[in-house]
N, C-alpha and C positions, 0 to 999 in steps of 0.2 A: 851338927847336922841340922839343916833346916827342913821344915816340913814341906812336902810337895804342894805346889799351888793347885787349888781346885778350880776347875773350869766349870762354871754354871751356865745355864741356859738350855738351849736345844740339845737333848741327849744325842740326837743323830749327828749333830755337828761335833759334839764332844767325841763320840766314837771315831768320827773321821779324823780328828786331831790326835787320836791315839790315847785318849783317856781310858784308864781301866779302874774299875771300882775294887776297893779292898773287899776281900771275901766277907768281912763282917757287914759291910754296907749291902752287899748282895743278899745276905741272909736276912737282914733287916727289911729289905724291900719285899722279899718273899713272905715274911711274917705279916707285913701290912696288906699284901694281896690275898692272904688267907681268908676264907669265908667268915670266920669269927671276928675279924678285925675290921669289919665295914664301918664306914663313917660317912657322914653327909658333908658336902662342901669341902673346905680346905683341911689339910692334915693338921690336927693340933700338935704343937711342938712337944707337949708332954708325951703323946703317943709315939711320936718319931723317936724321941729320946729313950722311951721304954724299949722299943723294938731294937734300937742300936745297943742298949745295955744288955738285952738278952743275947743278941748275936756276939757281943764281946765276951760275955761270960761263957758261952758255948766254945768259942775258940780257946779261951783261957783253960777251961777244963780239958778239952781235947789235947792241948799242948802239955798240960800237967800229966795226962795219961800216956804221952808219947805217941799220940796219933797224928801229930804235925811234924813233918820232917822237912828240912830245907832241901831245895834242889841243888845238887852239886854245881860248882862253878865250871868244872871241867867236863869231859865227855864220859865220865865213869858211871853212867846210868845203866841199871840192869834192864833187861828186855821188858819187863812188866812196866817199869816206870816210863821207859821210852814210848811204849804203846799208849799209856795213859796221857802222857804229855802231848803226843801226836793227836789223840782224840780231842783234847782240850783245845789245841790250836785250831783244828778243823772246825770245832764248834764256835770259836771266836771269829774265825774268818767268815763262816756262814752267817753269823749274827750281824757282822759288819756289812756283808753284801746285801743281806735282806734289809738292813736299815737304810742303805743307799737306795735300794729299789723302792722302798716305801717312801722315802723322801722325794724321789722323782715323781712318784704317783701323786703325791700331795702338792707338788708345785702347781701353781695356777698355769693352766694351759692358755697359750695365745691363740685366739680364734682368728682365722683368716676369712676374709670375704670370699664369696663364691666367685668363680671365674667370670670376667666381664663386668663385675660390679666395681665401681671406682668411687672414691671419696669425692664429694662435691666441695670445691673451695668455698670458704665462708663468704667471699665477695659475690658469689653466684646465688647465695641463699636469699638475699634481700631484693 
């Protein structure tokens, strides 16, 4: 089994392309956003690795305690799990829609000239 290819770059573009982060990566990002983890400038590699190690250990411990269960491949979900998954999917859709909205807001806007104002050909400028 080969590891999935990670698409780096603009996170909004990545979400549009269907990239999903592993739960451990999401946890690590949340750790780095916590008030006690503030840093200046770029993120030091050691701090990023530390956050990922903590997240990985949390998932390992949760799995060892039986707190992590796989989602069944068939439709044999109980009502509580179906409701939970439905909420998660709605949250992901909302996140993607908001990401697209933000991306559109951040795109440079093309400014149009007021009505009746026309460009002057370069030959008429001299």
